[in-house]
C-alpha positions in Angstrom: 0.0 0.0 0.0 1.5 3.4 -1.1 1.7 6.2 1.4 -0.3 9.3 0.5 1.9 12.3 0.1 0.3 15.6 1.2 1.9 18.7 -0.4 2.6 21.4 2.2 0.6 24.5 2.0 3.7 26.7 1.7 4.8 24.9 -1.4 1.3 25.2 -3.0 1.3 29.0 -2.2 4.7 29.5 -3.8 4.1 27.4 -6.9 0.4 27.2 -7.7 0.6 29.9 -10.3 4.0 29.4 -11.9 4.5 25.7 -11.6 1.2 24.0 -11.1 2.1 21.1 -13.4 5.2 20.4 -11.2 3.0 20.5 -8.1 0.5 18.1 -9.6 3.4 15.7 -10.5 4.9 15.5 -7.0 3.0 12.5 -5.6 3.8 10.5 -8.7 7.5 11.6 -8.6 7.8 10.6 -5.0 6.4 7.2 -5.9 8.8 6.9 -8.8 12.0 7.7 -6.9 11.0 5.6 -3.9 10.7 2.7 -6.3 13.8 3.4 -8.5 16.1 4.1 -5.5 14.6 1.4 -3.3 13.5 3.7 -0.5 10.9 3.6 2.3 9.1 6.8 3.3 10.0 7.4 6.9 8.0 10.4 8.2 6.0 13.4 7.3 7.1 15.4 4.3 8.8 18.8 4.8 9.0 21.8 2.5 11.5 24.5 1.6 10.5 27.5 -0.3 10.9 25.7 -3.6 11.3 22.0 -2.8 9.5 19.0 -1.3 11.6 17.0 1.2 10.6 13.5 2.1 12.3 11.6 4.9 13.2 8.1 3.7 15.3 5.1 4.5 17.5 3.3 2.0 17.5 -0.5 1.6 20.6 -0.8 3.8 18.9 1.1 6.6 20.6 4.4 6.0 18.4 7.4 6.8 18.2 10.0 4.0 16.2 12.8 2.6 14.6 12.8 -0.9 14.5 16.3 -2.3 12.2 17.1 -5.3 12.3 20.5 -7.0 11.5 22.0 -10.3 14.3 22.2 -12.9 15.6 25.8 -13.2 18.9 27.7 -13.2 19.2 27.4 -9.4 18.5 23.7 -9.1 20.2 22.2 -12.1 23.8 22.4 -10.7 23.0 21.7 -7.0 24.2 18.1 -7.0 27.3 19.0 -9.1 28.3 21.7 -6.6 27.8 19.5 -3.6 29.9 16.8 -5.2 32.6 19.3 -6.1 33.1 20.8 -2.7 35.0 19.0 0.1 32.9 16.3 1.6 33.6 17.6 5.1 31.9 20.9 4.3 28.6 20.0 2.7 25.7 17.5 2.8 26.4 14.3 0.9 24.6 13.5 -2.4 23.7 9.8 -2.3 21.7 9.7 -5.6 20.6 12.3 -8.2 18.7 12.6 -11.4 20.0 15.6 -13.4 17.0 15.5 -15.7 14.6 16.5 -12.9 17.1 18.0 -10.3 15.9 15.3 -7.9 18.5 14.5 -5.2 18.8 11.9 -2.4 20.8 13.5 0.4 22.2 12.2 3.7 19.9 13.0 6.6 21.3 15.6 9.0 20.2 16.7 12.4 17.2 19.1 12.4 19.2 21.8 14.2 20.3 24.7 12.1 22.9 27.3 12.6 20.0 29.8 13.0 19.5 28.3 16.5 23.1 28.8 17.7 22.8 30.8 20.9 25.8 33.0 20.1 25.2 35.3 17.1 28.8 36.3 16.7 30.0 32.6 16.9 27.3 31.6 14.3 28.6 34.3 12.0 32.2 33.2 12.5 31.2 29.6 11.6 29.6 30.9 8.4 32.7 32.9 7.5 34.9 29.8 8.0 32.5 27.7 5.8 32.6 30.4 3.2 36.4 30.2 3.2 36.2 26.4 2.7 33.7 26.6 -0.1 35.4 29.4 -2.0 38.7 27.6 -2.0 37.2 25.4 -4.7 37.2 26.5 -8.4 33.8 26.3 -10.1 33.4 23.3 -12.5 32.4 23.9 -16.1 28.7 24.4 -16.7 27.9 26.4 -13.5 26.3 29.8 -14.0 28.7 32.7 -14.0 28.5 35.8 -11.8 29.9 37.7 -14.8 26.6 37.0 -16.7 24.4 37.7 -13.7 26.0 41.0 -12.9 26.0 42.1 -16.5 22.3 41.4 -16.6 21.7 43.5 -13.5 23.6 46.4 -15.1 21.6 46.0 -18.2 18.2 45.9 -16.4 18.9 48.7 -14.0 18.0 51.7 -16.3 14.6 50.2 -17.0 13.7 49.3 -13.4 15.3 52.0 -11.2 12.8 54.7 -12.4 10.0 52.6 -10.8 11.3 53.6 -7.4 9.3 56.6 -6.1 12.0 58.2 -4.0 14.7 60.1 -6.1 17.2 59.6 -3.3 16.6 55.8 -3.5 17.0 56.0 -7.3 20.3 57.8 -6.8 21.5 55.2 -4.2 20.7 52.3 -6.5 22.5 54.0 -9.4 25.6 54.3 -7.3 25.4 50.5 -6.7 25.3 50.0 -10.5 28.5 52.1 -10.8 30.2 50.0 -8.1 29.2 46.8 -9.9 30.6 48.1 -13.2 33.9 48.7 -11.5 34.4 45.1 -10.4 32.6 43.4 -13.3 35.9 43.0 -15.3 37.1 40.6 -12.6 34.1 38.6 -11.5 36.0 35.6 -10.1 36.0 31.9 -10.7 35.3 30.3 -7.3 32.4 28.0 -6.7 29.9 30.1 -4.8 26.8 29.0 -2.7 24.9 32.3 -3.4 22.5 31.7 -0.4 24.9 31.0 2.4 23.1 31.9 5.6 22.2 30.5 9.0 19.3 28.4 7.8 21.4 26.7 5.2 23.8 25.2 7.6 22.8 22.1 9.6 24.3 20.1 12.4 25.5 16.6 11.6 27.2 13.5 13.1 30.3 13.5 10.9 31.0 17.3 11.2 29.6 19.9 13.6 28.1 21.8 10.7 27.4 21.1 7.0 26.2 23.4 4.3 22.9 22.6 2.4 20.8 24.0 -0.5 23.3 25.9 -2.7 22.3 27.9 -5.8 25.7 27.4 -7.5 27.5 30.2 -9.2 31.0 30.8 -10.4 32.4 34.1 -9.1 34.0 36.3 -6.5 33.6 35.1 -2.8 32.7 38.6 -1.9 29.3 38.1 -3.6 28.5 35.6 -0.8 28.9 38.0 2.1 25.5 39.6 1.8 23.1 36.8 3.1 24.8 36.9 6.5 23.8 40.6 6.8 20.1 40.3 6.6 19.4 37.0 8.3 19.0 36.4 12.0 17.5 40.0 11.9 16.1 39.8 15.4 19.6 39.5 16.7 20.5 42.7 15.0 17.5 44.5 16.4 18.2 43.2 19.9 21.5 45.0 20.0 19.7 48.4 20.0 21.9 49.6 17.2 21.1 47.8 14.0 23.5 49.7 11.8 26.4 49.1 14.1 25.5 45.4 14.4 25.4 45.1 10.6 28.8 46.7 10.3 30.2 44.4 13.1 28.9 41.3 11.2 30.4 42.6 7.9 33.7 43.3 9.6 33.8 39.9 11.2 33.2 38.2 7.8 36.0 40.2 6.3 38.4 39.4 9.2 37.8 35.7 8.9 37.7 35.4 5.1 40.4 37.9 4.3 38.2 39.4 1.6 39.4 42.9 0.7 37.0 45.5 2.0 36.4 47.5 -1.2 35.6 44.3 -3.1 33.4 43.2 -0.2 31.5 46.5 -0.4 31.2 46.5 -4.2 29.8 43.0 -4.4 27.5 43.6 -1.4 26.2 46.6 -3.3 25.6 44.2 -6.2 23.6 41.9 -4.0 21.5 44.8 -2.7 21.0 46.0 -6.3 20.0 42.5 -7.4 17.3 42.3 -4.7 16.0 45.8 -5.4 15.7 44.9 -9.1 13.8 41.7 -8.3 11.4 43.6 -6.0 10.8 46.4 -8.4 10.2 43.9 -11.2 7.5 42.4 -8.9 5.8 45.8 -8.4 7.6 47.4 -5.4 8.2 51.1 -5.5 10.3 51.5 -2.4 13.4 49.7 -1.2 12.5 47.0 1.3 13.2 48.1 4.9 15.8 45.6 5.8 17.6 46.1 2.5 17.6 49.8 3.1 19.0 49.3 6.6 21.9 47.2 5.2 22.5 49.8 2.6 22.5 52.7 5.1 24.8 50.8 7.5 27.5 50.1 4.9 27.2 53.0 2.4 26.0 56.1 4.3 
């Protein structure tokens, strides 16, 4: 008797309009890979923002997680990146199907770095992991920061006028100028793109392992930004958000050795990227937390 897979509401909300066919296919896909990879479903399904996670057990009794996601620019190189990085730094890929971006991953502890009681130590751990990941050159076929950044520069003149505040328009144009300066040397390291506290999990074989990359070939400075606007409540709790943001940024630079000007330039690029995404979706003001990061580092 097959176990009925119930799709989490969050996944339905996120994908009912743009990927309804993929959503409809999920129960059948779970059944397919459970059969092909000789798995047994071992608990209630979980959901990321863009993936269905099914706890399973392999034929040899090994606990694992079956990850199903739609095929796109972010998912298609995930297994490749995880296999390219040092095994001691990232979750292990046990099986994968490149045609569908479906991956069977080792099962980690449910505790994430988000729950670490010491915010500064959590940031230091992230910085050390960034060092490890960015020591590895990107393999052929991974998306390039050069192309992503060039696309941002190209899209900016069309999207920046949608911001209502002239001062915000001027700020974002200054970020475009900073990206132009570093664009000739975009780097060739294998980047995670989304390296923050929720994408690092506790494990048996290592204290912490990285999960859920959106692989990119580029400058490690491009991976500084996610640390700055996650665990936001910790920043607020200090009573001085701007100072706390700068302290995090300085700690990341200290541990990684990334040169400050490049760190600022590519962080400006990440803020620019988010502003362009949001304005494309209809926003007319810079999102509050983005604005706070921009003010802390560039005022």
